[in-house]
KEKE-3310 file (N, C-alpha, C; in steps of 0.2 Angstrom, whole numbers, plus 5000, padded with zeros to 4 digits):
npx = (5004:5010:5019:5010:5004:5015:5016:5005:5006:5018:5013:5004:5012:5019:5009:5005:5017:5017:5005:5007:5017:5011:5012:5005:4996:4985:4974:4967:4955:4949:4939:4929:4926:4914:4897:4889:4897:4905:4908:4920:4933:4940:4953:4958:4968:4960:4958:4950:4940:4943:4955:4967:4960:4955:4947:4936:4929:4916:4910:4895:4883:4873:4876:4886:4895:4902:4915:4923:4938:4947:4965:4973:4967:4965:4974:4972:4959:4960:4969:4961:4951:4958:4963:4951:4940:4943:4950:4960:4972:4978:4991:4997:5011:5023:5036:5034:5024:5012:5006:4993:4988:4974:4970:4956:4956:4962:4976:4990:4998:5011:5017:5030:5034:5047:5045:5051:5045:5045:5041:5042:5033:5017:5001:4986:4970:4957:4941:4931:4937:4944:4942:4953:4966:4973:4985:4994:4994:5008:5017:5029:5028:5036:5031:5021:5027:5035:5025:5020:5010:5013:5024:5042:5042:5031:5019:5003:4999:4989:4981:4980:4973:4960:4964:4973:4964:4956:4965:4967:4954:4953:4963:4958:4947:4954:4960:4949:4947:4958:4961:4956:4966:4978:4990:5003:5012:5018:5010:5001:4996:4986:4983:4972:4971:4978:4982:4988:4992:4992:4985:4990:5003:5000:4994:5005:5014:5006:5004:5017:5027:5021:5013:5021:5021:5025:5025:5020:5016:5007:5005:4994:4991:4985:4992:5007:5016:5012:5014:5028:5032:5027:5035:5047:5046:5044:5056:5064:5059:5063:5055:5054:5046:5036:5029:5026:5016:5013:4997:4982:4967:4959:4967:4977:4988:4998:4999:4994:4988:4981:4980:4973:4963:4962:4953:4950:4939:4939:4934:4917:4914:4927:4928:4921:4929:4940:4934:4930:4942:4948:4939:4942:4955:4954:4954:4956:4952:4942:4942:4933:4929:4918:4915:4907:4896:4890:4884:4871:4862:4857:4850:4840:4823:4807:4790:4785:4794:4793:4791:4803:4812:4808:4814:4830:4841:4837:4836:4849:4856:4849:4852:4866:4866:4859:4868:4879:4873:4869:4882:4887:4877:4880:4893:4890:4882:4891:4898:4905:4907:4899:4900:4893:4900:4902:4913:4926:4934:4952:4952:4944:4930:4913:4905:4907:4902:4909:4913:4916:4922:4924:4932:4925:4932:4928:4920:4903:4890:4876:4860:4848:4852:4855:4844:4836:4844:4842:4829:4828:4836:4828:4817:4821:4825:4839:4856:4872:4889:4898:4891:4892:4906:4908:4902:4906:4907:4895:4887:4878)
npy = (4994:5006:5008:5010:5022:5031:5031:5037:5049:5054:5056:5065:5076:5078:5082:5094:5102:5103:5110:5122:5127:5129:5119:5108:5099:5091:5079:5063:5053:5036:5021:5018:5013:5012:5009:5020:5031:5044:5041:5045:5056:5072:5083:5099:5115:5131:5148:5159:5174:5176:5170:5156:5140:5123:5113:5101:5089:5080:5066:5059:5047:5053:5067:5081:5086:5100:5105:5118:5119:5126:5131:5127:5117:5107:5096:5087:5083:5078:5067:5059:5055:5048:5037:5031:5031:5028:5016:5019:5031:5045:5056:5072:5081:5095:5089:5076:5061:5052:5036:5029:5015:5009:4999:4989:4991:5003:5003:5010:5009:5016:5022:5031:5042:5050:5064:5075:5086:5103:5119:5136:5144:5140:5143:5145:5140:5151:5152:5153:5147:5145:5131:5118:5112:5096:5097:5111:5127:5137:5129:5120:5105:5091:5081:5088:5099:5093:5088:5099:5106:5115:5129:5130:5137:5134:5140:5138:5135:5145:5139:5126:5126:5119:5106:5105:5106:5095:5085:5087:5085:5071:5066:5071:5062:5050:5053:5053:5040:5035:5029:5016:5009:4996:4998:4994:4988:4985:4994:4988:4993:4995:5003:5002:5004:5016:5026:5043:5045:5055:5055:5044:5047:5057:5050:5042:5052:5058:5047:5041:5051:5062:5055:5046:5032:5015:5008:5000:5004:5000:5004:5000:4999:4998:5005:5006:5017:5026:5020:5019:5032:5035:5027:5032:5045:5042:5036:5048:5056:5049:5039:5026:5015:5014:5008:5005:4995:4987:4980:4970:4972:4962:4951:4952:4945:4946:4948:4942:4948:4963:4979:4991:4996:5006:5012:5021:5026:5014:5005:5000:4984:4981:4988:4980:4969:4974:4977:4965:4958:4966:4963:4949:4949:4954:4968:4983:4995:5002:5011:5017:5024:5022:5020:5022:5012:5000:4987:4984:4992:4986:4975:4979:4979:4984:4986:4994:5004:5011:5025:5030:5021:5021:5032:5034:5042:5044:5031:5026:5034:5030:5016:5017:5022:5012:5001:5005:5006:4993:4987:4993:4988:4974:4974:4979:4968:4958:4963:4975:4992:5005:5021:5032:5044:5060:5064:5073:5071:5070:5075:5085:5081:5078:5078:5063:5047:5041:5025:5021:5010:5002:4990:4982:4976:4963:4954:4952:4943:4950:4946:4953:4963:4956:4950:4961:4965:4954:4955:4968:4965:4956:4963:4972:4963:4959:4953:4953:4957:4958:4951:4938:4937:4937:4926:4915:4922:4926:4915:4910)
npz = (5000:5004:4993:4983:4987:4987:4973:4968:4975:4969:4956:4957:4962:4950:4941:4948:4946:4932:4930:4937:4929:4917:4908:4906:4894:4890:4896:4893:4898:4899:4896:4907:4925:4931:4927:4927:4925:4915:4898:4893:4897:4895:4899:4900:4899:4901:4899:4908:4913:4926:4928:4927:4923:4923:4912:4914:4904:4901:4893:4890:4884:4877:4879:4883:4897:4906:4917:4926:4934:4946:4945:4956:4961:4952:4950:4961:4959:4946:4948:4957:4948:4939:4947:4952:4944:4930:4919:4910:4905:4896:4897:4891:4891:4892:4884:4888:4889:4898:4900:4908:4918:4928:4941:4947:4960:4961:4959:4952:4936:4928:4913:4906:4893:4884:4874:4868:4865:4865:4872:4872:4879:4885:4880:4888:4882:4877:4884:4874:4862:4846:4835:4838:4828:4823:4816:4816:4808:4804:4811:4804:4795:4790:4780:4775:4769:4760:4751:4746:4752:4763:4766:4770:4781:4787:4783:4776:4759:4749:4740:4745:4756:4758:4757:4767:4778:4776:4779:4792:4797:4795:4804:4816:4817:4819:4831:4840:4842:4847:4859:4858:4851:4854:4866:4872:4862:4845:4834:4820:4804:4790:4775:4763:4746:4745:4736:4732:4745:4755:4767:4772:4775:4784:4795:4799:4803:4814:4823:4825:4826:4833:4843:4848:4846:4843:4828:4812:4796:4781:4765:4752:4735:4717:4707:4700:4698:4707:4719:4718:4719:4732:4740:4738:4743:4757:4760:4758:4768:4779:4785:4792:4796:4787:4773:4755:4744:4729:4725:4726:4735:4739:4737:4746:4758:4767:4781:4797:4807:4811:4817:4814:4801:4786:4773:4760:4748:4741:4728:4725:4728:4733:4744:4753:4753:4760:4772:4777:4778:4788:4799:4800:4804:4816:4819:4829:4826:4812:4798:4785:4769:4758:4740:4724:4724:4717:4718:4723:4715:4703:4708:4718:4722:4725:4729:4738:4739:4727:4723:4725:4719:4705:4699:4692:4697:4710:4714:4713:4723:4734:4734:4736:4749:4756:4754:4762:4774:4777:4777:4789:4798:4798:4803:4816:4820:4822:4833:4833:4837:4829:4820:4809:4799:4792:4779:4771:4756:4750:4737:4733:4730:4732:4749:4758:4766:4780:4787:4803:4814:4829:4840:4854:4870:4870:4858:4854:4848:4840:4840:4838:4829:4818:4814:4810:4800:4791:4788:4782:4770:4764:4761:4752:4742:4740:4738:4747:4746:4757:4767:4762:4763:4776:4781:4790:4802:4805:4807:4819)
capx = (5000:5014:5022:5005:5003:5020:5015:4999:5009:5023:5009:5001:5017:5021:5004:5005:5022:5015:5000:5010:5022:5007:5014:5000:4992:4979:4973:4961:4953:4944:4937:4926:4926:4907:4892:4886:4902:4905:4912:4927:4934:4945:4955:4963:4968:4956:4959:4943:4941:4946:4961:4968:4956:4956:4940:4934:4924:4913:4906:4890:4881:4869:4877:4893:4895:4909:4916:4929:4941:4953:4971:4976:4963:4964:4978:4968:4953:4962:4972:4955:4947:4963:4963:4945:4935:4944:4955:4966:4973:4984:4992:5002:5014:5029:5042:5033:5018:5011:5000:4992:4983:4972:4966:4949:4957:4966:4983:4992:5004:5013:5022:5032:5038:5050:5043:5056:5041:5047:5037:5044:5027:5011:4996:4980:4965:4952:4935:4928:4942:4943:4943:4960:4968:4979:4991:4993:4997:5013:5022:5031:5028:5040:5028:5016:5031:5037:5019:5018:5005:5016:5030:5046:5041:5024:5013:4999:4998:4982:4977:4980:4969:4955:4967:4975:4958:4954:4970:4965:4948:4954:4967:4953:4943:4959:4961:4944:4947:4965:4961:4955:4972:4982:4996:5010:5014:5019:5004:5001:4991:4986:4979:4970:4969:4981:4983:4994:4994:4992:4982:4994:5009:4998:4993:5012:5017:5003:5005:5024:5031:5018:5010:5027:5019:5028:5020:5022:5011:5008:5000:4993:4987:4986:4996:5014:5020:5010:5018:5035:5033:5026:5041:5053:5045:5045:5063:5067:5057:5066:5049:5057:5041:5031:5031:5020:5016:5008:4993:4975:4965:4956:4972:4983:4988:5005:4999:4989:4985:4981:4976:4969:4963:4960:4951:4947:4937:4940:4928:4912:4915:4933:4927:4918:4935:4944:4930:4930:4949:4949:4936:4945:4961:4952:4956:4953:4949:4941:4940:4932:4925:4916:4913:4905:4893:4886:4881:4864:4858:4853:4846:4835:4816:4802:4784:4784:4798:4792:4791:4810:4816:4807:4819:4836:4845:4835:4838:4856:4858:4846:4856:4872:4865:4857:4874:4883:4869:4870:4889:4887:4873:4884:4898:4887:4880:4897:4899:4908:4903:4900:4898:4893:4902:4903:4920:4928:4941:4957:4952:4939:4924:4907:4906:4905:4901:4914:4911:4921:4920:4929:4931:4926:4936:4926:4915:4897:4885:4870:4855:4843:4854:4856:4837:4835:4848:4839:4822:4830:4838:4822:4812:4824:4827:4846:4862:4877:4895:4901:4888:4895:4913:4909:4898:4908:4906:4888:4884:4877)
capy = (5000:5012:5009:5013:5029:5034:5032:5042:5056:5056:5058:5072:5081:5080:5086:5101:5105:5105:5115:5128:5130:5130:5114:5102:5101:5088:5072:5059:5047:5032:5015:5019:5008:5012:5010:5027:5036:5047:5036:5048:5063:5076:5089:5104:5122:5136:5155:5163:5181:5177:5166:5149:5135:5117:5111:5093:5088:5073:5063:5054:5044:5058:5074:5082:5091:5104:5108:5122:5118:5131:5127:5124:5111:5103:5090:5083:5081:5073:5061:5055:5052:5043:5031:5028:5031:5026:5011:5021:5039:5047:5063:5075:5087:5097:5085:5069:5058:5047:5032:5026:5010:5009:4993:4990:4994:5010:5003:5013:5007:5022:5021:5037:5042:5057:5066:5080:5092:5109:5125:5142:5147:5137:5148:5141:5142:5154:5148:5153:5146:5142:5124:5116:5107:5092:5100:5118:5131:5140:5124:5116:5098:5088:5078:5093:5103:5089:5087:5105:5109:5120:5131:5128:5141:5132:5143:5134:5138:5147:5134:5120:5126:5114:5099:5105:5105:5088:5080:5088:5081:5064:5065:5072:5056:5045:5055:5051:5032:5033:5025:5009:5005:4994:5003:4991:4983:4988:4994:4986:4997:4995:5008:4999:5009:5022:5032:5047:5044:5061:5053:5038:5050:5061:5045:5040:5058:5059:5041:5039:5057:5066:5051:5042:5025:5010:5005:4998:5005:4997:5007:4996:5002:4995:5009:5005:5023:5030:5017:5020:5039:5036:5024:5037:5050:5039:5036:5055:5058:5044:5036:5019:5010:5015:5006:5005:4989:4986:4974:4970:4972:4955:4945:4953:4940:4946:4948:4938:4952:4970:4983:4997:4996:5012:5011:5027:5026:5008:5006:4995:4978:4982:4990:4974:4965:4977:4976:4958:4957:4969:4959:4943:4951:4957:4975:4987:5001:5002:5018:5016:5028:5018:5024:5018:5006:4998:4981:4984:4995:4982:4970:4981:4979:4985:4990:4999:5010:5013:5032:5031:5017:5022:5037:5032:5046:5043:5024:5026:5037:5025:5010:5018:5022:5005:4997:5007:5004:4986:4986:4995:4983:4968:4975:4979:4961:4954:4966:4981:4999:5009:5028:5035:5051:5064:5065:5076:5068:5075:5077:5090:5078:5080:5074:5056:5044:5036:5020:5021:5005:5001:4984:4982:4972:4956:4954:4948:4943:4954:4943:4958:4967:4951:4949:4967:4965:4949:4958:4973:4962:4953:4968:4975:4958:4959:4950:4958:4954:4958:4945:4932:4936:4936:4921:4912:4926:4927:4909:4910)
capz = (5000:5004:4986:4979:4990:4984:4966:4968:4977:4964:4950:4959:4962:4943:4938:4951:4943:4925:4930:4939:4924:4911:4903:4905:4888:4889:4899:4891:4903:4895:4899:4914:4929:4933:4922:4926:4924:4908:4893:4892:4900:4892:4903:4896:4902:4898:4902:4910:4915:4933:4929:4923:4925:4919:4910:4914:4899:4902:4887:4891:4878:4873:4881:4886:4902:4907:4924:4926:4940:4947:4943:4962:4963:4946:4951:4966:4955:4940:4951:4959:4942:4936:4952:4954:4939:4923:4918:4906:4905:4892:4898:4887:4894:4888:4884:4890:4889:4903:4899:4915:4919:4934:4942:4950:4967:4961:4959:4945:4932:4924:4907:4904:4887:4883:4867:4865:4863:4869:4870:4876:4883:4883:4881:4889:4877:4880:4884:4868:4858:4840:4835:4838:4823:4825:4813:4816:4803:4807:4813:4798:4796:4785:4775:4772:4765:4754:4747:4743:4756:4767:4765:4775:4787:4790:4780:4771:4753:4749:4736:4748:4762:4758:4758:4774:4782:4775:4782:4799:4798:4796:4810:4821:4817:4822:4838:4843:4843:4849:4865:4856:4849:4859:4868:4874:4857:4839:4830:4813:4801:4783:4771:4757:4741:4748:4731:4733:4752:4759:4773:4775:4778:4790:4800:4801:4807:4820:4827:4826:4828:4839:4849:4850:4846:4839:4823:4805:4792:4774:4760:4746:4729:4711:4703:4702:4698:4713:4724:4718:4721:4739:4743:4737:4748:4763:4761:4759:4775:4784:4788:4792:4797:4782:4766:4751:4740:4724:4726:4726:4742:4740:4737:4750:4764:4770:4788:4800:4813:4810:4823:4811:4793:4783:4766:4758:4741:4738:4723:4725:4733:4736:4751:4757:4754:4765:4779:4779:4780:4795:4804:4801:4807:4823:4819:4834:4823:4805:4795:4778:4765:4752:4734:4718:4726:4711:4718:4725:4711:4698:4712:4723:4720:4731:4727:4744:4738:4720:4722:4725:4714:4698:4697:4692:4701:4717:4715:4714:4729:4739:4734:4740:4757:4758:4754:4768:4780:4778:4780:4796:4802:4798:4808:4823:4821:4824:4839:4833:4838:4823:4819:4802:4799:4786:4778:4765:4754:4748:4730:4732:4728:4737:4755:4758:4772:4783:4792:4808:4818:4835:4843:4861:4872:4868:4853:4856:4842:4841:4837:4836:4823:4813:4812:4807:4793:4786:4786:4777:4764:4761:4759:4745:4737:4738:4741:4749:4746:4764:4771:4760:4765:4783:4783:4796:4808:4805:4809:4826)
cpx = (5004:5017:5016:5004:5009:5019:5010:5002:5014:5019:5006:5006:5019:5016:5004:5011:5020:5010:5003:5014:5018:5009:5011:4995:4985:4979:4967:4960:4948:4943:4935:4925:4918:4903:4889:4891:4902:4910:4919:4927:4940:4947:4960:4962:4963:4957:4952:4945:4944:4952:4961:4963:4958:4949:4940:4928:4922:4909:4902:4888:4877:4870:4884:4893:4902:4909:4923:4932:4947:4960:4974:4972:4963:4968:4975:4963:4955:4965:4966:4952:4952:4963:4957:4940:4936:4950:4961:4966:4979:4985:4998:5004:5020:5034:5041:5026:5017:5005:4999:4986:4981:4968:4960:4950:4961:4973:4985:4998:5006:5018:5024:5036:5041:5048:5047:5052:5043:5043:5040:5039:5021:5005:4989:4975:4960:4946:4931:4933:4940:4945:4950:4960:4973:4985:4990:4997:5002:5019:5024:5031:5031:5036:5023:5021:5033:5031:5016:5012:5007:5022:5035:5046:5034:5018:5009:4998:4991:4978:4977:4976:4964:4958:4970:4969:4956:4958:4968:4959:4949:4958:4962:4949:4948:4960:4956:4944:4954:4965:4959:4960:4976:4988:5003:5012:5015:5013:5005:4995:4991:4981:4978:4968:4972:4982:4989:4996:4995:4990:4986:5000:5006:4997:5000:5015:5013:5004:5012:5028:5027:5016:5016:5025:5023:5023:5024:5015:5012:5003:5000:4989:4989:4991:5003:5018:5018:5014:5025:5037:5032:5032:5047:5052:5046:5052:5066:5065:5060:5060:5050:5052:5035:5033:5025:5021:5011:5004:4986:4972:4962:4961:4978:4982:4995:5005:4993:4985:4986:4977:4972:4969:4959:4959:4947:4946:4939:4933:4924:4914:4922:4933:4925:4924:4939:4941:4931:4937:4950:4945:4940:4952:4960:4955:4953:4949:4948:4939:4939:4927:4924:4915:4911:4901:4888:4882:4874:4859:4854:4848:4840:4828:4811:4796:4783:4788:4798:4793:4799:4814:4814:4811:4826:4841:4844:4837:4845:4859:4855:4850:4863:4871:4863:4863:4878:4879:4869:4877:4889:4883:4877:4890:4896:4884:4885:4899:4903:4904:4904:4897:4898:4895:4903:4911:4921:4934:4946:4957:4946:4932:4919:4908:4903:4904:4907:4911:4917:4919:4926:4927:4931:4931:4934:4920:4909:4892:4879:4864:4850:4845:4854:4849:4834:4838:4844:4832:4823:4832:4832:4818:4815:4826:4834:4850:4868:4884:4898:4898:4891:4902:4914:4904:4900:4907:4899:4884:4883:4874)
cpy = (5006:5013:5013:5021:5033:5036:5037:5049:5059:5059:5065:5077:5083:5084:5093:5105:5108:5110:5122:5131:5130:5125:5108:5103:5098:5081:5069:5053:5043:5025:5015:5013:5007:5013:5017:5033:5038:5042:5038:5054:5066:5082:5093:5111:5126:5143:5158:5170:5181:5172:5160:5144:5129:5114:5103:5092:5081:5071:5057:5051:5049:5066:5074:5088:5094:5106:5112:5122:5123:5127:5124:5118:5105:5096:5085:5080:5076:5067:5056:5052:5047:5036:5028:5027:5028:5021:5014:5029:5040:5055:5066:5081:5090:5093:5078:5068:5053:5043:5028:5021:5010:5003:4994:4993:5000:5009:5006:5010:5013:5021:5028:5037:5050:5059:5071:5086:5098:5115:5131:5144:5143:5141:5144:5144:5146:5150:5147:5153:5144:5135:5122:5111:5103:5094:5107:5122:5136:5136:5120:5109:5095:5086:5083:5098:5099:5088:5094:5109:5115:5122:5129:5131:5139:5135:5138:5138:5139:5142:5127:5120:5121:5107:5099:5103:5098:5083:5081:5084:5074:5062:5066:5065:5050:5047:5053:5044:5030:5028:5018:5005:5003:4998:4999:4986:4988:4988:4992:4989:4996:5000:5005:5005:5016:5028:5036:5048:5050:5059:5048:5042:5054:5056:5043:5046:5058:5053:5040:5045:5061:5061:5046:5034:5021:5007:5003:5000:5003:5001:5002:4999:4998:4998:5009:5012:5027:5027:5018:5027:5039:5032:5029:5043:5048:5038:5043:5057:5054:5041:5029:5014:5011:5013:5005:4999:4990:4980:4975:4969:4964:4949:4946:4949:4940:4945:4944:4942:4959:4974:4989:4996:5002:5010:5017:5027:5020:5007:4999:4990:4977:4984:4984:4969:4967:4976:4969:4956:4960:4965:4952:4944:4953:4964:4979:4993:5000:5009:5017:5021:5025:5023:5019:5012:5004:4991:4980:4987:4991:4976:4973:4982:4979:4989:4995:5005:5012:5020:5034:5028:5018:5028:5035:5035:5044:5035:5023:5028:5032:5019:5011:5018:5016:5001:4999:5005:4997:4984:4987:4990:4977:4969:4975:4972:4957:4957:4972:4987:5003:5016:5029:5042:5054:5066:5068:5074:5073:5077:5081:5087:5079:5076:5067:5053:5040:5031:5019:5016:5003:4994:4984:4977:4964:4957:4950:4949:4946:4951:4948:4961:4962:4950:4955:4967:4960:4952:4964:4970:4959:4958:4971:4969:4958:4954:4954:4954:4953:4952:4939:4931:4935:4930:4917:4915:4927:4921:4908:4904)
cpz = (5000:4997:4982:4981:4987:4976:4964:4969:4972:4957:4951:4959:4955:4940:4941:4947:4936:4925:4932:4933:4917:4906:4903:4899:4888:4893:4896:4895:4899:4899:4906:4918:4931:4927:4921:4925:4916:4904:4892:4895:4897:4897:4900:4899:4898:4902:4902:4912:4922:4934:4925:4927:4921:4918:4910:4909:4899:4897:4890:4884:4873:4875:4883:4891:4904:4914:4924:4933:4941:4947:4950:4964:4958:4947:4955:4962:4950:4943:4954:4954:4940:4941:4952:4949:4932:4924:4914:4905:4901:4894:4894:4890:4890:4889:4886:4889:4894:4900:4905:4915:4926:4936:4946:4957:4967:4960:4952:4942:4927:4919:4905:4897:4886:4876:4864:4863:4868:4867:4875:4881:4880:4885:4882:4884:4880:4880:4878:4862:4851:4840:4834:4832:4826:4823:4813:4811:4807:4810:4807:4800:4790:4779:4771:4767:4759:4749:4744:4746:4760:4764:4770:4781:4791:4788:4775:4765:4752:4745:4739:4755:4763:4760:4765:4779:4782:4779:4790:4801:4799:4802:4816:4823:4821:4829:4842:4845:4845:4855:4864:4853:4854:4860:4869:4868:4851:4835:4823:4809:4794:4780:4764:4752:4743:4743:4732:4740:4756:4766:4777:4779:4784:4796:4803:4806:4814:4825:4830:4829:4834:4844:4851:4850:4841:4834:4816:4801:4784:4770:4754:4741:4723:4706:4705:4702:4704:4719:4724:4721:4729:4743:4743:4742:4755:4765:4762:4766:4781:4788:4788:4793:4793:4776:4762:4746:4735:4725:4726:4733:4743:4740:4742:4756:4767:4778:4791:4806:4811:4815:4820:4804:4791:4776:4764:4750:4738:4734:4724:4730:4735:4743:4756:4758:4760:4772:4781:4781:4787:4800:4805:4805:4814:4824:4825:4831:4815:4803:4788:4775:4759:4746:4729:4720:4721:4712:4719:4719:4706:4702:4715:4719:4726:4729:4732:4742:4731:4719:4722:4719:4707:4695:4697:4697:4709:4719:4717:4721:4735:4740:4737:4747:4760:4759:4761:4774:4782:4780:4787:4801:4803:4803:4815:4825:4824:4831:4839:4835:4832:4823:4811:4802:4792:4785:4771:4762:4752:4741:4728:4729:4733:4743:4755:4765:4774:4788:4797:4813:4823:4838:4850:4863:4871:4864:4855:4850:4844:4837:4834:4829:4817:4810:4808:4800:4788:4784:4781:4770:4761:4758:4752:4740:4735:4741:4742:4749:4753:4768:4769:4762:4772:4786:4789:4802:4810:4807:4816:4829)
residu = (MET:THR:ASP:GLN:ASN:ASN:THR:VAL:GLN:GLN:LEU:LYS:GLU:GLN:LEU:ILE:GLN:SER:ILE:HIS:SER:ASP:THR:LEU:PHE:GLN:ALA:VAL:LEU:SER:SER:PRO:LYS:LEU:ASN:ASP:ALA:PRO:GLN:LYS:MET:ILE:VAL:ARG:PRO:VAL:GLN:LEU:LYS:ASN:GLY:LEU:PHE:TYR:GLN:PHE:GLU:ALA:TYR:TYR:LYS:ASN:LYS:VAL:LEU:HIS:GLU:ASN:VAL:ALA:ALA:ASP:GLN:ALA:ALA:ASP:LYS:LEU:VAL:ASP:CYS:ILE:ALA:HIS:GLN:TYR:LYS:GLN:THR:LEU:ILE:LYS:GLY:GLN:GLY:TYR:GLN:LEU:HIS:ILE:LEU:SER:SER:LYS:LYS:GLY:LYS:LEU:THR:ILE:ASN:ARG:LYS:GLU:THR:GLY:GLU:VAL:ALA:ALA:GLN:VAL:LYS:PRO:ARG:SER:HIS:ASN:ARG:GLN:LYS:ARG:ARG:VAL:LEU:GLU:GLU:GLY:LYS:PRO:VAL:ALA:PHE:LEU:VAL:GLU:LEU:GLY:ILE:MET:THR:ALA:GLU:GLY:ARG:VAL:HIS:ALA:LYS:LYS:GLN:ASP:LYS:PHE:LYS:GLN:ILE:ASN:ARG:PHE:LEU:GLU:MET:VAL:GLU:ASP:VAL:LEU:GLU:HIS:LEU:PRO:TYR:ASN:LYS:THR:LEU:LYS:ILE:ILE:ASP:PHE:GLY:CYS:GLY:LYS:SER:TYR:LEU:THR:PHE:ALA:LEU:TYR:HIS:TYR:LEU:PHE:ILE:GLU:GLN:GLN:ARG:GLU:LEU:GLU:ILE:ILE:GLY:LEU:ASP:LEU:LYS:GLU:ASP:VAL:ILE:ALA:TYR:CYS:ASN:GLY:LEU:ALA:ASP:LYS:LEU:GLN:TYR:GLU:HIS:LEU:ARG:PHE:LEU:VAL:GLY:ASP:ILE:ALA:GLU:TYR:ASP:GLU:LEU:ASN:GLU:VAL:ASP:MET:VAL:VAL:THR:LEU:HIS:ALA:CYS:ASP:THR:ALA:THR:ASP:ALA:ALA:LEU:SER:LYS:ALA:VAL:ASN:TRP:GLY:ALA:SER:VAL:ILE:MET:SER:VAL:PRO:CYS:CYS:GLN:HIS:GLU:LEU:PHE:PRO:GLN:VAL:LYS:SER:GLU:LEU:MET:ALA:PRO:ILE:LEU:GLN:HIS:GLY:LEU:LEU:LYS:GLU:ARG:PHE:SER:ALA:LEU:ALA:THR:ASP:GLY:MET:ARG:ALA:HIS:LEU:LEU:GLU:THR:ILE:GLY:TYR:LYS:VAL:ASN:MET:LEU:GLU:PHE:ILE:ASP:ALA:GLU:HIS:THR:PRO:LYS:ASN:ILE:MET:ILE:ARG:ALA:VAL:LYS:PRO:GLN:GLN:LEU:SER:PHE:ASN:GLU:ASN:LYS:TRP:GLN:GLN:TYR:LYS:LEU:PHE:LYS:GLN:THR:LEU:GLY:VAL:GLU:HIS:THR:LEU:GLU:ARG:LEU:LEU:VAL:ASP:LYS:LEU:THR:ASN)
# end
C-alpha cells in the first residue's frame, strides 16, 4: 500500500508542477470503471476572466458536460478520476507523455515516454476558443512541406487550404478512437487503396512522431507509379516504418493480425473485401470511406419504395445508402461499435460517408441486429458481398 501511495503522490506532484508551469496540455481518461460514469473525459487548460482553470469535459452517451476547476485544485481532482473512475489515461505534457493503467482497486501502472516536445510558453486556450487542429498552421511539418501543402516556414499555401483542412479532419477522426488502439505493442496498420497517400503520411506523422507510438504502416494500391513515388517520399522523410506495396485488396495476405485498417474510396465491393479482412484480422479500429457502390443498384426491387426506385438518380443514391447501412449493420451484428460520419476527401469531391468501427474488448454477436439485417435484405430483394465474405462470423 505504501508503494501505491508513493506512486499516487509522485503523479500528483508531477501534475502540480506541470499545472504551475502551464505545461500540462491535455489528459484523456477512458474505459470507465462504473456503468454510470462518463464514457470519456478530456481535461485541458482554459483561460477565463478570473484566471487559469482546467476544464473537465465529460462525454456521456447523449450529452457532454463541462466543469471548470481552478488550477490549484485541478491536480487533486484529476488524480482522483485517474485512480477511481477510469482504467486508462493518456496525459500530454511538455516533453513527456504518461500512459496510466488503473486497476479495480486503484493501483496505478505508469508508462512514461519522453517526446522531446518543447514550447517556450504554453498559452491556455480561451473559453471561447477556435477549434483546435491536430496539425497547426505556422508549425512546419516535413511531409506537408514535401507534398507542397506547406512552406518551409509552416505557412499553408492558399490553394492547399482545403486539403490541409481535410487532412486535419481525418486526424481528428483518428484522435477520437486513439484509446481503442492497443498501447503496449507495435501497431500494425494497413491503408487499402492508399493512392497518393496524403492521409497515410499524415497517419504516420501523427501516430509515430507526435504520439510516439511504435508502429508499422503498409499502404497498398494497384498503381505502380504511385507506389514508387510514395516509397521514394517515405525514404526521403526517413519514415522507416512506412512502406508501400503494389497489390489488390482481395488478394493481400501478408499479415495475420492488423490493429487498424483504413480504406478510403475503395471502389464498389473492394470496400467489402477490406472490411472483411479487417474483421478477420480482429482490427481494433476500422475507418472506411466507400465509393462507387454499384452492387445493389441492379438488384433492389420493392413495390413499397416505388416512388424512389422508379427514378434512376434517386435509386442510385438510395442503393448507395442502403449498401453502407447494411455494411454498418453487419459490423454491429458481429459486435463492433459503429459511427457513420461525414468525411471530405482529399480530392475536392462531394462529402462522403465514413464508416468508423471500433472493437470492444470482447465481441458479442447481436441477434437483434442480425434479424433486422435479414428483414431489410428481404424487403429489398438483395444479396450483399460483405455478408458472403463474413459468413463464418455470422453463423450464430
